[in-house]
N, C-alpha and C positions, 0 to 999 in steps of 0.2 A: 650290864653299868660297865664292867672296863672294854666292853666289845664299843661301845657307845662311845666312849670318850677315845676308843682308838679312830673309830669311824669321824668324830667330829674331828679329830689333827687331821688324819688327811686327808679329809676334803677343807678344812681350811689351810691347809698345805698346797694343793691343788688349786686355789683360789688363787693364793700370795704368786705361785709361779704364774697365772695367768697373766695377772697383769703385769709381773715384773718384765716378761717374755714380750708382752703386747709397748711397756715405755721403752723396750732396749728395740724392739724393730720400728717403733715410731721416731726415736730419735736416733735409728739409725738414716731413714729417707729423709730426714728432716737437714741430716747434717751430708746427706749428698747432694741434696738442693742445693743450700748453702754453699757448697764447694763447687758444683760445676759455674753458678752465680758470680763468684770471684774468680776464676777463671774466664767467663765471657768477661766479667769487666774490666779483666786484667788486657785482655786479646785486645779490646774496644780502646781501650788505652794507648797502648802502645801503637796503634795502626793510626793512631789521631798523629801521633811525635813521628812514626816512620813516613805517614805521606808529605811530610813538609811541609804541612798548609798550612799551621803554625810557627812555622821561622820566621822571629821577628826581625832579627839583625846579626850582622857578624863582628862579633868581639875581637881585638887584638889577643894578643896575649896575656896584658894586663887588666884585661877586663874595661879596655874603654870601649863605652860605644858612642862611633864617629857619629850614627845617626842623632843622638838623644844629644848628645855631647857633655856625656857626664859619664864616670868612673863608677863603675858597678862592683870592683875587686874587694867591697867592704861586706856587699849584702848576696852576692854570688857567688859559687863552688861548680867546679868542673861535678857533672851527674845532677841527680834529681837534687831540688834546693827546700831549705826549710821554708815555713807559712812567711810571705810578705805580701803586701798588697801589689795592686798591679804596676807594669811599666810600661807597656804599651795598650794598656789595657785600664779604663778608669775603675773599673769592677776586680773584684778579687781573680788570679788567676794560679796556674800549678806552674812551675818554671821549671825547664832542663837546661842543660847547658850540655852539650855535647863539642868533644875535643876535633878540631878539625885541621890538620897539618899543624901551621902554628899559633891559629887560630881557633875563637871559640863559635859554636852556633847558638844563639840563645831562642828556646822554645816558650812561648806561653801561652797556654794553652785556659782560655776562659772557663769558672765555676758553672756557668751557664748552660753548657755542654755535659755539665752532670746533675741536672733539674731532674733530679727523684723526688718523691713525693714525700713531703714530712711524716704524714701519714699512714705511708706504707707500712706494710706488717716487720719490713727487715731494714735494717740499716744500714748503710753503706760509707766507707772510710777508704781514706786514700794518705798514704802514710810516707811519712820521710824521717828518717833517724827518729822513727815512734813519737814524731810528733802529729795532728791531725792537720791535714792543707786541706781536705775536705771533707764534707760528711751531710748526709738528708738531715742530719740534726744538726742545725747551726747551730747551738750552745760550746758542742765540742770541737768546732772550727779551731786552731792553733793551739788546743790545749794538748799534754800529753795520752797516748793511747793505753788503753788498763785492758788486756788482755781479759778474754772470758770464754768461759767453757761453751756457749754458744754459739762464736764464730769461727770463719774459716777465713785465712790469711793465705794471699796468696803474692808472689813475687815476681814484678811483671819482670822483663827482658831491659828496661830501663832502669832497674832500680827502685823503682815504686811499690809499695806493699797495698796491696788491696786488699779491704776486710771486708767481706758481709756477714752479716749473723742477723737472725730472728730476735726481734725486741722481747726481752723477758717478760711483757704482760702478754705475748701472742704464743712463747712458749709455752705458759703455765697457765693458760686457758685453753692450747690445744688439747692440753695433758689431760684436761679437765672433762672438755670433752669426749676423750675416748673411754680413760677410764672410767668414769661415774655410770656412764650405761652398763658397760662392761663390769662394773661391781654390782650393781643394781642387780641387774640378768641373776651375777652367780649367786646372789643371796636369795634371789627369788628362790632358784633350781636348788640351794639349801637347804629353804624353808620348805620345796615342796620334797625332794626326796629326805630329808631329816624327819618329815613328818609320817611318808610313805612308810620308812625305814621302823619308827616306832609303833606302827600299826600295825607291821609285819611281826614286828618282835613281840606286841601285844595279842595278838591273833596265834603267836608259835605257843605261848603261854598258856593261852585259852583251851587250842589241842589240846597240848602235855597234859593239865587237869584235867581235861573232858573222857579222856583214854582214860587215865588213872581211874576215873570214878567210873567207867564201863567194865574196867577188868575187876575191879570191886566187886560192881554190880553182879557179873557173870557170878564171880566166886560164891558169893553167897546166896544166888541161885542154884547151884549145882547143890550144896550141901546142906541149905535152908529153905529152899525155895520161895527165896525172900524177893516178892515182886514190889520192891521199890526206888528210883533211884531219883538222886539228888543234880538239883536241877543247878549247874554251874549259872551267873551273873555277868552278861556278857554286853558290850557297846554292839554285837553283832548279830545283826535280822538274820541273818543265813544260819550261823549256828543256833540260834535261839530255836529259830523253825527247827531245825535238826532235833532240839534236844524236843520239844513239845508232842515230837513224833514218835521220839523214845518214851516220852509219857503215857500216850494213849497207849502205845503196844502195852506198858504194862498193867493198864488198868483194863484192855480187855483180856489181859492171859490173869487178870482176878477174879474174872467173871466166871471161868471154867477150873 
């Protein structure tokens, strides 16, 4: 019984370790993927600014826009800007103000360039001062960003924080799809191995009892010439057949 308990404990520990290792490897691979995705998105974003395609205006030192003839000092700052509506674009856009001698350069990048599918397995965010200025989950735009263990954050050279992460539903679902089959296979393995071991233990006990009975019969045969053999009841057909042979042998000896 003690051996069986040790066996169960060791097998349970083995199954648990397999599941934990699988979860860690799966999480590591997912983390690598989203880290690469966030770096790629940051590089893409930086290229949009450095190409100067989206340079929209040259502001004076007081953030006055001579083209629009409006003072932007109350809504713009140097570097990345918080979430605000478009200035040159009617749609929402991401703003970046770059210092250039005594003037400032205004870049305005439309959010349509980051048209990631809302049904994607991943979520994408661009942050300024921890505020979401872009997300493929529209409800997040303009809100504060809350860190998630499933996210990977990468800082672009222009000061924007790029966040990529797997949605919680996918993360949980992917683990279930990986862990459950492994768990089922290991439980089947546990069941088969346990039953084989139980049968082996039962067979071992039966053979020990059979050996004891044979020795006892042999001793009686030497002293009393007793020709009888007590059959052991077993579920093993081969052992039963062997015992039948012993009984037949004793029956033959009795004839002489």
